[in-house]
C-alpha positions as a printed NumPy array, in Angstrom:
array([[ 85.969, 104.085,  69.685],
       [ 86.157, 100.352,  69.386],
       [ 83.894,  98.26 ,  71.568],
       [ 85.83 ,  96.148,  74.06 ],
       [ 85.263,  92.412,  73.6  ],
       [ 84.229,  90.294,  76.54 ],
       [ 86.565,  87.591,  77.728],
       [ 85.841,  84.217,  79.277],
       [ 88.088,  82.523,  81.817],
       [ 87.678,  78.765,  81.387],
       [ 89.061,  76.499,  84.125],
       [ 89.164,  72.711,  84.076],
       [ 87.663,  71.437,  87.346],
       [ 87.306,  67.717,  86.581],
       [ 89.54 ,  65.224,  84.838],
       [ 88.789,  64.113,  81.294],
       [ 89.81 ,  60.546,  82.115],
       [ 86.943,  58.156,  81.514],
       [ 85.024,  60.506,  79.23 ],
       [ 84.529,  60.235,  75.494],
       [ 87.396,  61.211,  73.178],
       [ 85.301,  64.101,  71.833],
       [ 85.204,  65.671,  75.325],
       [ 88.987,  65.347,  75.667],
       [ 89.499,  66.822,  72.197],
       [ 87.295,  69.787,  73.109],
       [ 89.445,  70.482,  76.186],
       [ 92.578,  70.447,  74.015],
       [ 90.935,  72.71 ,  71.423],
       [ 90.169,  75.236,  74.163],
       [ 93.863,  75.206,  75.098],
       [ 93.469,  73.375,  78.402],
       [ 96.158,  70.787,  79.077],
       [ 95.868,  69.904,  82.774],
       [ 93.633,  70.111,  85.843],
       [ 92.961,  73.547,  87.369],
       [ 94.536,  75.288,  84.397],
       [ 92.747,  78.455,  83.3  ],
       [ 92.721,  79.956,  79.833],
       [ 91.216,  83.219,  78.657],
       [ 89.302,  83.131,  75.392],
       [ 87.304,  85.784,  73.555],
       [ 83.557,  85.429,  74.104],
       [ 82.295,  84.116,  70.768],
       [ 79.565,  81.7  ,  69.68 ],
       [ 82.221,  79.126,  68.749],
       [ 83.831,  79.166,  72.204],
       [ 80.427,  79.144,  73.935],
       [ 79.443,  76.09 ,  71.883],
       [ 82.613,  74.247,  72.889],
       [ 82.027,  75.078,  76.557],
       [ 78.399,  73.939,  76.326],
       [ 79.589,  70.506,  75.141],
       [ 81.593,  69.908,  78.329],
       [ 79.946,  71.841,  81.201],
       [ 80.685,  68.948,  83.575],
       [ 84.463,  69.388,  83.09 ],
       [ 84.902,  73.168,  83.163],
       [ 83.987,  76.306,  85.096],
       [ 83.402,  79.521,  83.141],
       [ 83.725,  83.096,  84.398],
       [ 82.988,  86.256,  82.427],
       [ 85.65 ,  88.95 ,  82.755]])
């Protein structure tokens, strides 16, 4: 049987206004477009790295 992959729910909790363009670009790359929007992404080192760049803008939950 295949092993089920973990999923992360990433929610934007703070506005990107006033932060560096790299932080805003990271939000867009994660698929987040507006405040309090949640996206579900596969738990991978790439996604974890993106989240670790902007911990002050997002909340992460493991599903």
